N, C-alpha and C positions, 0 to 999 in steps of 0.2 A: 507486445502479445501476440505470437503467430498462431497460436492454437486455438480451434474452433472453441466456443464455450460449452459445447456438447463433450468434449475430451475432459473439462474441467470437472463436469458434472461426474464423471465416472471416476475419474482420478482421485478427487478428494470427498466420494461418498456423502455428495450434495443431496439434502432432503428437499429442500425448495428453492426453487429458482425464480428471479425476477422476470417480469412481462417482457422486456425488452434486454438483451445484454449486447456489449459491444462486439463489432464485427473484429475479425483478427487483422492487427496491423503490425507494421514494423516501425511506427513513428507517432508517437503519442505524446501530445503537450499539456502542460497544465492547463485545466479547466474544460479538458476532452473527458469522455466517459472511460473507466477504466472497469476491469473485473474486480470484484470485491467479496473474500470469503469472510463470514462472521459467523459466530455461533452465538444463537439467540436464545433467551429462557423462554420455554412454551408458556402460554397463558391459557386462562380458561380452563376447560376441564382436562387438559394436559399438564397443568400448573405443578410443578415438583418434580416433572419428568426430566429426562435427559434433555440438553441443549438440542436445537435445532440448526443444523447447518443450512445456511444460505449462501446462495451465489446472485448477486445483484451487481447492477450497472451504478456506478458512483461517479460523481463528478470529482476530477482530481483536482485540489484546492478545496480544504476543509472549511466549511462556514459554520462558527459558532452558533450555539441557538439563539444567543442572546443579539446577535447582529442584525442592523437595522436593512443591510444590503448584500445581496449575495457576492458583490464584487470584491469584499473582503477576502474572499478565499482564494483569489488571483494569487495573493501574496503567501498563502500557508500550505502550497502544495508539499512541503518539506517541512518537518518538526525536529529540532536537534533532541536526540534523544538525554542529553545532559541536563536539559532545562524543561523538558515537556511537562513534568509533573506540577512545575511552578507557574508556568506561562497560561495566563485566564483563557487564552484561544485554546489550549490542548488540555486543561488539568482535569476537566472534567471526563474528557473521552477517555484518559489513562486509567481511571478507576474502572470503568465497566464496558466502555466501547472499544475495544481493540480487535483489528482485523488483519488479514494478510492480503496482498497484493502481488499475484501471481505475473511472472513476466519472463520473455523468452531471454533477455537481456536488456541491456541499456546502453546509451551513448554518453560519451564524454568529450571532450575536446583538450587534450592536453597541449601545453605551450612547449614549442620546438627551441632549441637553442637560440634562434634567429630571431624569435618571438612570433612565429607564425602557428598557427592553430591548425588541426586535421583532425577529424571524427576517428574515434575508435569504438570498437563494439566489445563490449564487456559480456561475457558468458560464462557458464558453467560446463565443464566437459560432456561429452555426449548428449548435447540438446538437453541437459536436465534442467527443468524449470526453477528459477530463482523465486524464492517466496521473501517478499519484503514486510517486515512489521510495519503495520498502520495505524492510525485510529481513525475514527469515523464518527460524523453526529447527522442526526437529521435536524433539517432547518425547515421551517414554517413560512411560506411566502405571506406576510401580512396583509398583502395587495390582493391575493387570490380568493376568489369564492370559496363557502364551506365545501361545496360539492365539486371543486376543481381537483381532479386527481392529480396535477401537478403542482399544487399547492405544497407537497413535501418534496424537499430535496435531500437525498443521500449523498452526502461529501466524504471526501478521505484524505490524510495527508501520510506521507510516507516519512517514516522514522530515519534520520541519519545519523553518523558517529563519526570520527576522525578515521581516516582510511589506514588499512592495513596491508602490510606485506605488499605485491607486485601493485595494488591498486592505489598506493601512495604516488605511484609514478603518473597516474592519469588524473588524478584530483585529489584535494585535500581531504575531502569527505566522501563517503560512500554509503549506500542503503546499509540498514539493519537487516541482516539475513537471517530468518528464522528456518532452522531444521525441520524435517517431518516429525522429527521424533518429539519436538517440544511444541508443534504446532496447537495442539489439542489445549495444551496448559497456558499457552500465551491467548488462545481464543475464548477458553472457559467464562463466561458471564458470573459465574458464581465466585470467582477469584477476585479479589479488591486490588486493582492495580496501585502500585506506588513505585518510589522511586528504585527500592530493591528490586523490585520485578522488572523495571525498565534495565537496570545495571547488569541485571543476570543475562537477559536476553540479548544485550550489546555485547558482553563479554564472548557470550557463547558463539554470536556470528562469527568470529575471528576465524574459527576453523574453516567455514565456507568461504571467505575472503581469501584464504590461503590457497583453496581450490579453483578459484577466478581466473580466467585467463582472458587476453584482450588482443585484438589485431584491427589493424588499420581498414578503413571502408572508403569506396570511393565515393558513395552517395548515402547520405543519411535516408532511412526509410524503405531503401531498396534491398531485398535480401539477396546475397551474395554467395 
């Protein structure tokens, strides 16, 4: 994500932001923090009102609430949308903890005919932001003191599906793209997520994949 978090606040009408948000970066690896957009059901005196849109920093790699060790999240940075509603790691989040991860683009390493690999940067035209469908969880560290503000860890996983159109040339799978027109429905905490919802958003993402372009880059993480 190359844009400042303050730009995202204005762009997505964010109501509440986290205390610390990730700095702009052209190279984000699993377990690193990413910007996460969620719509949360209001509580207390505001219960029953419209969802509250939050922009927060989340660890990339979902840690399920039942996990004993946060290291399990290192392998859960992506979730296959075809099976997410069934997998123990992701199925609870599918129901009501859906999110969006905004991104300026992402890297892939397609294999050339000679077997070599070289990075390409995948983006949408005119520097349009990509919106990746995601799931999130809150995990409580059982070793942390009750008054430790770091005892709760917010983590996320990006949903993927089989690649479509030109993106199939760079990798067999791609992120599930969310269009701005469907983002509110995807994030709505009152909508109970199920396999039908996942398949609907997966199919809708195809039109965005058809608009994606890619180009070779000399060095990953360095804008050119």
